[in-house]
VOBA-1610 file (N, C-alpha, C; in pm, whole numbers, padded with zeros to 5 digits, always signed):
BEGIN
Unk+00061-00105+00009Unk+00025+00038-00042Unk+00086+00138+00021Unk+00206+00149+00070Unk+00254+00271+00098Unk+00351+00308-00041Unk+00390+00182-00092Unk+00407+00200-00257Unk+00315+00218-00365Unk+00193+00221-00354Unk+00074+00270-00410Unk+00089+00416-00389Unk+00128+00475-00246Unk+00062+00610-00226Unk+00207+00687-00256Unk+00277+00606-00248Unk+00418+00708-00303Unk+00412+00717-00439Unk+00370+00570-00566Unk+00358+00601-00698Unk+00228+00729-00738Unk+00153+00728-00632Unk+00020+00886-00671Unk+00104+00980-00644Unk+00199+01006-00551Unk+00255+01095-00495Unk+00344+01174-00685Unk+00440+01032-00685Unk+00549+01037-00790Unk+00458+01107-00935Unk+00320+01041-00949Unk+00231+01094-01082Unk+00208+01205-01061Unk+00132+01253-00972Unk+00143+01402-00924Unk+00252+01496-00956Unk+00387+01456-00909Unk+00470+01572-00936Unk+00473+01587-01077Unk+00478+01413-01181Unk+00527+01479-01289Unk+00417+01531-01381Unk+00277+01502-01326Unk+00196+01604-01391Unk+00201+01744-01373Unk+00217+01771-01251Unk+00188+01903-01173Unk+00275+01990-01232Unk+00430+01931-01274Unk+00504+02013-01338Unk+00535+01993-01491Unk+00430+01931-01552Unk+00466+01825-01696Unk+00597+01833-01723Unk+00629+01697-01665Unk+00767+01695-01638Unk+00840+01571-01746Unk+00732+01527-01819Unk+00741+01369-01866Unk+00703+01403-01998Unk+00730+01532-02075Unk+00694+01522-02176Unk+00766+01466-02265Unk+00678+01430-02407Unk+00712+01337-02496Unk+00778+01400-02618Unk+00723+01569-02646Unk+00790+01625-02703Unk+00876+01687-02648Unk+01056+01762-02677Unk+01120+01844-02624Unk+01108+01959-02657Unk+00978+02050-02675Unk+00904+02179-02698Unk+00790+02194-02651Unk+00704+02328-02613Unk+00625+02358-02560Unk+00596+02485-02692Unk+00443+02459-02704Unk+00388+02606-02794Unk+00340+02699-02690Unk+00361+02801-02697Unk+00362+02954-02584Unk+00327+03034-02665Unk+00129+03109-02652Unk+00096+03215-02712Unk+00187+03339-02771Unk+00214+03388-02816Unk+00260+03509-02881Unk+00241+03593-02760Unk+00107+03614-02761Unk+00090+03700-02670Unk+00159+03747-02542Unk+00202+03622-02503Unk+00267+03653-02359Unk+00415+03664-02378Unk+00441+03723-02526Unk+00608+03730-02542Unk+00652+03844-02480Unk+00799+03864-02446Unk+00840+03970-02407Unk+00900+04060-02512Unk+00866+04017-02634Unk+00974+04065-02748Unk+00919+04171-02789Unk+00932+04295-02841Unk+00826+04396-02951Unk+00902+04439-03039Unk+01022+04331-03146Unk+01052+04394-03270Unk+00923+04423-03400Unk+00964+04461-03449Unk+00875+04467-03546Unk+00803+04374-03591Unk+00899+04249-03650Unk+00822+04138-03668Unk+00708+04088-03585Unk+00735+04068-03436Unk+00667+04069-03365Unk+00502+04164-03360Unk+00524+04280-03356Unk+00452+04353-03392Unk+00330+04313-03460Unk+00423+04269-03606Unk+00297+04262-03734Unk+00269+04095-03684Unk+00262+04012-03631Unk+00281+03907-03545Unk+00113+03915-03467Unk+00149+03998-03396Unk+00047+04047-03270Unk-00113+04109-03369Unk-00082+04160-03420Unk-00171+04237-03514Unk-00270+04122-03590Unk-00226+04044-03673Unk-00235+03918-03742Unk-00309+03838-03625Unk-00226+03792-03495Unk-00309+03725-03384Unk-00411+03784-03374Unk-00432+03903-03336Unk-00569+03991-03279Unk-00664+03981-03389Unk-00630+03983-03497Unk-00740+03979-03647Unk-00819+03798-03655Unk-00716+03733-03590Unk-00768+03550-03634Unk-00842+03536-03513Unk-00808+03590-03393Unk-00834+03572-03248Unk-01004+03593-03233Unk-01042+03642-03347Unk-01218+03648-03407Unk-01265+03524-03439Unk-01189+03423-03490Unk-01210+03291-03528Unk-01177+03202-03444Unk-01140+03220-03319Unk-01074+03104-03255Unk-00930+03058-03276Unk-00859+03157-03345Unk-00738+03084-03397Unk-00636+03198-03304Unk-00499+03137-03298Unk-00421+03225-03255Unk-00290+03218-03266Unk-00167+03253-03293Unk-00031+03264-03316Unk+00057+03188-03200Unk+00132+03084-03223Unk+00229+03050-03134Unk+00330+03010-03157Unk+00437+03093-03029Unk+00574+03049-03052Unk+00598+02933-03025Unk+00754+02897-03056Unk+00764+02719-03040Unk+00840+02771-02947Unk+00876+02692-02820Unk+01006+02703-02713Unk+01056+02586-02658Unk+01171+02567-02662Unk+01227+02449-02588Unk+01197+02385-02492Unk+01173+02265-02475Unk+01205+02200-02346Unk+01301+02151-02300Unk+01347+02184-02119Unk+01466+02095-02081Unk+01455+02047-01977Unk+01457+01920-01979Unk+01415+01888-01811Unk+01472+01879-01722Unk+01638+01952-01725Unk+01714+01964-01632Unk+01607+02123-01566Unk+01571+02238-01658Unk+01519+02325-01573Unk+01404+02272-01522Unk+01336+02219-01569Unk+01169+02155-01523Unk+01201+02083-01386Unk+01306+02031-01362Unk+01361+01957-01257Unk+01349+02103-01145Unk+01421+02165-01193Unk+01475+02248-01113Unk+01403+02396-01055Unk+01273+02399-01168Unk+01240+02515-01147Unk+01279+02626-01237Unk+01371+02635-01304Unk+01413+02727-01402Unk+01334+02789-01504Unk+01227+02716-01518Unk+01119+02765-01669Unk+00991+02802-01624Unk+00882+02890-01682Unk+00788+02904-01690Unk+00726+02802-01785Unk+00637+02701-01760Unk+00564+02585-01854Unk+00444+02673-01871Unk+00418+02596-02026Unk+00327+02653-02074Unk+00215+02609-02008Unk+00201+02494-01980Unk+00084+02394-01950Unk+00087+02360-01802Unk+00178+02331-01716Unk+00176+02276-01577Unk+00156+02377-01505Unk+00078+02288-01425Unk+00001+02377-01245Unk+00121+02445-01192Unk+00261+02445-01182Unk+00307+02477-01108Unk+00468+02488-01196Unk+00552+02598-01147Unk+00640+02656-01242Unk+00778+02604-01091Unk+00753+02533-01000Unk+00874+02550-00917Unk+00953+02408-00924Unk+00901+02332-01010Unk+00993+02207-01002Unk+00973+02092-00930Unk+01009+01972-00965Unk+01033+01857-00877Unk+01134+01867-00761Unk+01208+01904-00743Unk+01269+01951-00635Unk+01218+02041-00509Unk+01154+02110-00553Unk+01093+02204-00474Unk+00923+02114-00423Unk+00913+02049-00506Unk+00718+01974-00453Unk+00824+01840-00346Unk+00933+01790-00407Unk+00995+01711-00332Unk+01022+01728-00175Unk+01041+01883-00199Unk+01116+01947-00082Unk+00966+01941+00033Unk+00870+01966-00024Unk+00727+02009+00003Unk+00677+01881+00073Unk+00667+01727+00004Unk+00656+01657+00028Unk+00725+01612+00175Unk+00873+01644+00179Unk+00964+01593+00300Unk+00863+01626+00390Unk+00853+01780+00418Unk+00826+01864+00527Unk+00664+01838+00599Unk+00595+01773+00525Unk+00426+01731+00537Unk+00493+01600+00605Unk+00567+01525+00526Unk+00558+01392+00571Unk+00617+01365+00747Unk+00708+01476+00720Unk+00815+01491+00860Unk+00719+01562+01017Unk+00619+01628+00949Unk+00580+01710+01064Unk+00443+01655+01104Unk+00385+01535+00962Unk+00290+01446+01031Unk+00338+01289+01127Unk+00448+01300+01058Unk+00507+01191+01160Unk+00521+01195+01301Unk+00614+01333+01323Unk+00623+01392+01441Unk+00501+01465+01530Unk+00346+01428+01469Unk+00254+01491+01510Unk+00261+01659+01559Unk+00363+01692+01487Unk+00345+01862+01468Unk+00198+01938+01410Unk+00135+02022+01530Unk-00017+02092+01488Unk+00015+02157+01373Unk-00061+02193+01336Unk-00092+02330+01247Unk-00158+02287+01089Unk-00212+02410+01030Unk-00233+02354+00894Unk-00153+02393+00807Unk-00129+02412+00674Unk-00032+02406+00572Unk-00082+02557+00478Unk-00002+02640+00463Unk-00019+02737+00355Unk+00104+02791+00239Unk+00048+02806+00144Unk+00155+02907+00032Unk+00105+03021+00023Unk+00182+03121+00000Unk+00122+03209+00006Unk+00174+03290-00123Unk+00100+03298-00205Unk+00187+03367-00372Unk+00172+03193-00444Unk+00016+03201-00494Unk+00023+03008-00548Unk+00031+02995-00684Unk+00057+03137-00811Unk+00025+03093-00952Unk-00076+03019-01000Unk-00080+02853-01033Unk-00181+02823-01077Unk-00201+02741-01003Unk-00172+02747-00879Unk-00205+02629-00736Unk-00136+02532-00765Unk-00063+02475-00786Unk+00020+02360-00843Unk+00045+02293-00676Unk+00158+02373-00605Unk+00184+02333-00500Unk+00121+02325-00390Unk+00001+02407-00362Unk-00106+02398-00262Unk-00185+02246-00341Unk-00201+02236-00456Unk-00268+02078-00452Unk-00173+01976-00444Unk-00081+01981-00442Unk+00016+01906-00412Unk+00057+01882-00275Unk+00021+02024-00172Unk+00026+01997-00034Unk-00115+01846-00014Unk-00254+01909-00110Unk-00342+01836-00081Unk-00339+01683-00115Unk-00248+01683-00211Unk-00209+01524-00243Unk-00173+01477-00121Unk-00056+01525-00088Unk+00042+01437+00027Unk-00028+01439+00128Unk-00158+01517+00169Unk-00220+01464+00302Unk-00307+01406+00295Unk-00391+01363+00146Unk-00457+01274+00081Unk-00398+01100+00121Unk-00259+01098+00065Unk-00213+00975+00094Unk-00153+00951+00222Unk-00107+01064+00305Unk-00106+01025+00429Unk-00253+01000+00513Unk-00409+01002+00448Unk-00479+00974+00498Unk-00508+01069+00647Unk-00452+01217+00625Unk-00457+01308+00703Unk-00594+01415+00671Unk-00680+01413+00758Unk-00806+01481+00707Unk-00841+01606+00799Unk-00726+01657+00908Unk-00786+01756+00978Unk-00687+01886+01016Unk-00637+01878+00875Unk-00507+01957+00861Unk-00578+02067+00713Unk-00566+02197+00745Unk-00633+02276+00602Unk-00534+02342+00535Unk-00561+02322+00446Unk-00446+02381+00343Unk-00515+02534+00259Unk-00448+02610+00345Unk-00482+02750+00286Unk-00376+02782+00131Unk-00469+02862+00077Unk-00425+02872-00066Unk-00441+03091-00057Unk-00338+03135-00052Unk-00375+03263-00015Unk-00239+03325-00165Unk-00337+03415-00188Unk-00293+03553-00339Unk-00417+03591-00391Unk-00370+03740-00434Unk-00454+03820-00503Unk-00533+03766-00560Unk-00501+03677-00671Unk-00561+03575-00782Unk-00591+03734-00923Unk-00503+03821-00875Unk-00478+03953-00953Unk-00341+03952-01016Unk-00279+03891-00968Unk-00071+03940-00990Unk-00017+03993-00875Unk+00073+04026-00863Unk+00135+04123-00739Unk+00117+04286-00766Unk+00104+04325-00617Unk+00110+04475-00586Unk+00243+04552-00699Unk+00175+04706-00690Unk+00285+04810-00728Unk+00419+04805-00576Unk+00492+04851-00597Unk+00575+04885-00528Unk+00535+04973-00429Unk+00537+04875-00253Unk+00490+05004-00167Unk+00625+05118-00117Unk+00600+05219-00078Unk+00668+05323-00069Unk+00719+05329+00052Unk+00701+05210+00129Unk+00723+05180+00298Unk+00870+05090+00280Unk+00917+05031+00130Unk+00993+04946+00124Unk+01084+04947+00023Unk+01157+04999+00035Unk+01293+05081-00075Unk+01345+05000-00137Unk+01335+04853-00083Unk+01356+04727-00178Unk+01304+04695-00278Unk+01199+04731-00305Unk+01078+04675-00405Unk+01095+04814-00466Unk+01172+04946-00461Unk+01133+05030-00578Unk+01126+05030-00674Unk+01215+04970-00744Unk+01222+04929-00891Unk+01111+04794-00947Unk+01085+04727-00819Unk+01020+04636-00908Unk+00887+04641-00968Unk+00926+04524-01120Unk+00819+04562-01228Unk+00713+04430-01209Unk+00729+04331-01112Unk+00632+04264-01102Unk+00476+04211-01136Unk+00423+04364-01125Unk+00314+04408-01100Unk+00235+04416-01244Unk+00353+04378-01353Unk+00337+04426-01471Unk+00341+04296-01603Unk+00385+04177-01499Unk+00370+04050-01546Unk+00190+03987-01582Unk+00145+03998-01640Unk+00028+03958-01666Unk-00037+03819-01646Unk+00101+03696-01677Unk+00130+03579-01681Unk+00089+03542-01523Unk+00133+03654-01428Unk+00093+03592-01289Unk-00002+03620-01228Unk-00114+03690-01298Unk-00240+03703-01219Unk-00331+03609-01270Unk-00328+03497-01198Unk-00430+03363-01255Unk-00558+03351-01126Unk-00657+03360-01219Unk-00763+03362-01103Unk-00803+03282-01024Unk-00885+03305-00940Unk-00929+03228-00791Unk-01043+03096-00836Unk-01118+03148-00958Unk-01167+03032-01030Unk-01055+02886-01109Unk-00979+02983-01146Unk-00866+02888-01277Unk-00833+02788-01142Unk-00761+02833-01012Unk-00696+02776-00903Unk-00782+02682-00842Unk-00946+02675-00839Unk-01003+02620-00781Unk-01073+02500-00909Unk-01056+02500-00987Unk-01025+02390-01128Unk-00967+02361-01077Unk-00840+02357-01101Unk-00698+02292-01088Unk-00740+02157-00962Unk-00785+02229-00852Unk-00800+02139-00754Unk-00910+02046-00812Unk-00990+02070-00849Unk-01117+01989-00885Unk-01084+01902-01026Unk-01002+01964-01039Unk-00915+01824-01196Unk-00844+01747-01149Unk-00795+01737-00958Unk-00693+01610-00950Unk-00814+01545-00813Unk-00943+01593-00828Unk-01059+01528-00744Unk-00985+01562-00569Unk-00932+01722-00577Unk-00883+01733-00468Unk-00909+01848-00356Unk-01066+01875-00412Unk-01147+02024-00369Unk-01187+01992-00259Unk-01189+02004-00145Unk-01313+02003-00035Unk-01272+02057+00083Unk-01378+02082+00190Unk-01403+02158+00292Unk-01278+02211+00366Unk-01162+02116+00351Unk-00989+02154+00410Unk-00898+02257+00277Unk-00985+02240+00197Unk-00903+02346+00138Unk-00928+02511+00136Unk-00926+02615+00216Unk-00957+02753+00201Unk-00862+02822+00110Unk-00953+02933+00067Unk-00860+03061-00016Unk-00886+03185+00022Unk-00773+03245+00068Unk-00748+03394+00113Unk-00720+03472-00045Unk-00819+03548-00069Unk-00841+03633-00192Unk-00818+03769-00130Unk-00676+03852-00184Unk-00647+03953-00169Unk-00449+03991-00153Unk-00425+04102-00100Unk-00303+04166-00065Unk-00289+04085+00048Unk-00169+04045+00083Unk-00086+03939+00203Unk-00137+04078+00325Unk-00120+04173+00280Unk-00082+04324+00424Unk-00262+04312+00449Unk-00364+04302+00316Unk-00482+04281+00358Unk-00552+04173+00478Unk-00509+04006+00396Unk-00588+03927+00447Unk-00485+03846+00557Unk-00337+03851+00540Unk-00305+03758+00625Unk-00297+03802+00813Unk-00322+03930+00850Unk-00292+03980+00938Unk-00470+03932+01056Unk-00556+03886+00981Unk-00715+03830+01003Unk-00713+03721+00994Unk-00611+03638+00899Unk-00711+03508+00855Unk-00700+03430+00986Unk-00812+03379+00999Unk-00875+03255+01098Unk-00784+03151+01085Unk-00627+03141+01074Unk-00538+03036+01147Unk-00524+03044+01276Unk-00474+02953+01351Unk-00454+02932+01459Unk-00315+02890+01463Unk-00283+02780+01361Unk-00116+02754+01388Unk-00150+02657+01257Unk+00008+02630+01213Unk+00059+02617+01120Unk+00157+02510+01153Unk+00201+02356+01039Unk+00325+02333+01041Unk+00371+02341+00922Unk+00327+02379+00798Unk+00427+02388+00696Unk+00402+02531+00639Unk+00476+02631+00640Unk+00416+02770+00588Unk+00543+02791+00441Unk+00454+02800+00389Unk+00580+02834+00218Unk+00535+02995+00171Unk+00616+03028+00174Unk+00641+03183+00095Unk+00688+03164-00076Unk+00621+03252-00131Unk+00646+03269-00242Unk+00577+03388-00342Unk+00579+03535-00241Unk+00560+03653-00262Unk+00649+03715-00358Unk+00781+03683-00442Unk+00837+03741-00485Unk+00869+03869-00472Unk+00848+03985-00383Unk+00917+04073-00345Unk+00909+04112-00170Unk+00988+04216-00178Unk+00985+04216-00032Unk+00868+04238+00060Unk+00832+04349-00004Unk+00660+04356+00077Unk+00631+04222+00131Unk+00569+04109+00035Unk+00476+04029+00035Unk+00550+03921+00112Unk+00662+03916+00103Unk+00774+03806+00177Unk+00751+03878+00338Unk+00750+04034+00353Unk+00754+04076+00505Unk+00616+04034+00508Unk+00533+04090+00470Unk+00391+04083+00565Unk+00352+03923+00581Unk+00436+03815+00491Unk+00385+03707+00503Unk+00431+03636+00617Unk+00569+03647+00645Unk+00667+03625+00756Unk+00605+03731+00924Unk+00558+03845+00939Unk+00497+03880+01023Unk+00378+03843+01097Unk+00292+03845+00980Unk+00140+03774+01004Unk+00154+03619+01040Unk+00246+03518+00955Unk+00228+03372+01010Unk+00321+03317+01043Unk+00458+03364+01040Unk+00585+03290+01133Unk+00553+03275+01274Unk+00485+03349+01345Unk+00455+03335+01488Unk+00344+03242+01494Unk+00292+03184+01387Unk+00186+03072+01401Unk+00252+02943+01355Unk+00330+02969+01316Unk+00400+02817+01273Unk+00447+02735+01407Unk+00463+02620+01383Unk+00472+02525+01571Unk+00609+02482+01551Unk+00639+02488+01669Unk+00792+02387+01662Unk+00777+02271+01639Unk+00927+02251+01568Unk+00886+02141+01467Unk+00843+02145+01346Unk+00784+02303+01267Unk+00747+02260+01151Unk+00808+02348+01060Unk+00814+02350+00967Unk+00876+02396+00836Unk+00863+02537+00774Unk+00934+02605+00787Unk+00942+02738+00650Unk+01000+02731+00544Unk+00940+02728+00393Unk+00998+02728+00321Unk+01001+02849+00257Unk+01108+02936+00183Unk+01118+03065+00120Unk+01154+03032-00027Unk+01079+03062-00110Unk+01036+03011-00238Unk+01176+03064-00391Unk+01174+03223-00313Unk+01273+03279-00401Unk+01365+03333-00341Unk+01432+03317-00250Unk+01553+03319-00159Unk+01709+03331-00272Unk+01711+03246-00373Unk+01801+03259-00443Unk+01804+03369-00549Unk+01651+03361-00629Unk+01631+03423-00725Unk+01569+03598-00734Unk+01531+03616-00606Unk+01474+03762-00572Unk+01550+03812-00421Unk+01621+03891-00510Unk+01745+03971-00396Unk+01676+04041-00276Unk+01529+04038-00322Unk+01446+04154-00227Unk+01375+04032-00120Unk+01381+03946-00188Unk+01296+03877-00097Unk+01386+03829-00005Unk+01478+03788-00054Unk+01604+03739+00083Unk+01643+03832+00174Unk+01644+03931+00125Unk+01668+04091+00236Unk+01559+04060+00358Unk+01426+04067+00274Unk+01316+04043+00368Unk+01307+03948+00448Unk+01405+03822+00430Unk+01394+03738+00550Unk+01495+03706+00624Unk+01628+03803+00551Unk+01734+03830+00664Unk+01691+03937+00738Unk+01611+04020+00701Unk+01545+04105+00801Unk+01518+04047+00927Unk+01407+03978+00857Unk+01293+03945+00983Unk+01378+03802+01083Unk+01437+03767+01023Unk+01539+03641+01088Unk+01643+03766+01230Unk+01693+03854+01174Unk+01766+03948+01245Unk+01681+03998+01346Unk+01582+04054+01314Unk+01469+04110+01438Unk+01468+04044+01520Unk+01386+03931+01471Unk+01385+03795+01590Unk+01466+03721+01639Unk+01561+03728+01613Unk+01710+03620+01661Unk+01659+03539+01632Unk+01641+03492+01525Unk+01600+03346+01463Unk+01761+03299+01422Unk+01806+03163+01473Unk+01884+03165+01410Unk+01934+02989+01375Unk+01781+02918+01313Unk+01785+02807+01252Unk+01870+02794+01147Unk+01910+02667+01097Unk+02045+02679+00961Unk+01949+02638+00857Unk+01922+02771+00742Unk+01899+02751+00644Unk+01940+02657+00532Unk+01843+02563+00495Unk+01882+02437+00386Unk+01867+02474+00264Unk+01944+02440+00224Unk+01922+02497+00037Unk+01839+02369-00030Unk+01758+02372-00134Unk+01716+02295-00188Unk+01721+02291-00376Unk+01729+02387-00399Unk+01774+02390-00531Unk+01845+02549-00551Unk+01834+02614-00710Unk+01930+02760-00694Unk+01879+02878-00631Unk+01733+02833-00631Unk+01661+02947-00604Unk+01592+02892-00458Unk+01536+02836-00381Unk+01499+02812-00289Unk+01520+02781-00165Unk+01546+02791-00024Unk+01553+02735+00121Unk+01446+02697+00210Unk+01527+02649+00320Unk+01421+02610+00418Unk+01483+02568+00545Unk+01411+02572+00641Unk+01457+02560+00795Unk+01350+02516+00839Unk+01388+02439+00968Unk+01300+02395+01072Unk+01283+02476+01181Unk+01156+02511+01263Unk+01155+02614+01356Unk+01200+02534+01476Unk+01261+02591+01552Unk+01314+02505+01704Unk+01315+02540+01795Unk+01267+02687+01793Unk+01194+02753+01882Unk+01132+02910+01884
//
């Protein structure tokens, strides 16, 4: 039975990341391209015209398995962009907290298409855990404009990236797709500064931050880290990818005298176990 449960989780990881593609490429709608030269502008005009008949122009992009494993690309079809190594980390943290009876729910702050939280729920299902809530926290409208209180975010442009604005209904449907949407999946819609301070969360066993900015990271730390149980885990997705995120974590740890060892997951992400 344990082999069957592990096979289920392995399949979920492969599907959620779209890892085992037969083709070594994906098709990405041209509308999402960052290029804006004259050739692209002409194709975008044509794309706008043919959209009326439900056609659209795509660009062919390469697919590299190593990048997908390490969360280095933005998948066209997958439910998550964090890669296999970070999903393995989520699995490890949940299994360890369940094994050691660590109290508390699970949360991700910043969920994109919801793949990481879908996987959290899948792990709980495989362990037959029914008394923990998976909290799915996001604006579901993209990222906020820089807050003048935080100098580290002054030049941040994440709010301009429409590809990060995934609707609540889209994420809910991804839970439904894998038959994982129930009363123990709860959604917190809005900016973290507004939703997290009053969220009805008593304790957490796994806290995963993927806010991309100093403000989003700090807002999540201030509201949620005190609720993380001793023996629970905090995961920082953007530690190595976004300097402002790393700075927020360093500042918070310094302010609160947090000295637990920070452990690398891959090139971008880290985690630690709360010991005190």
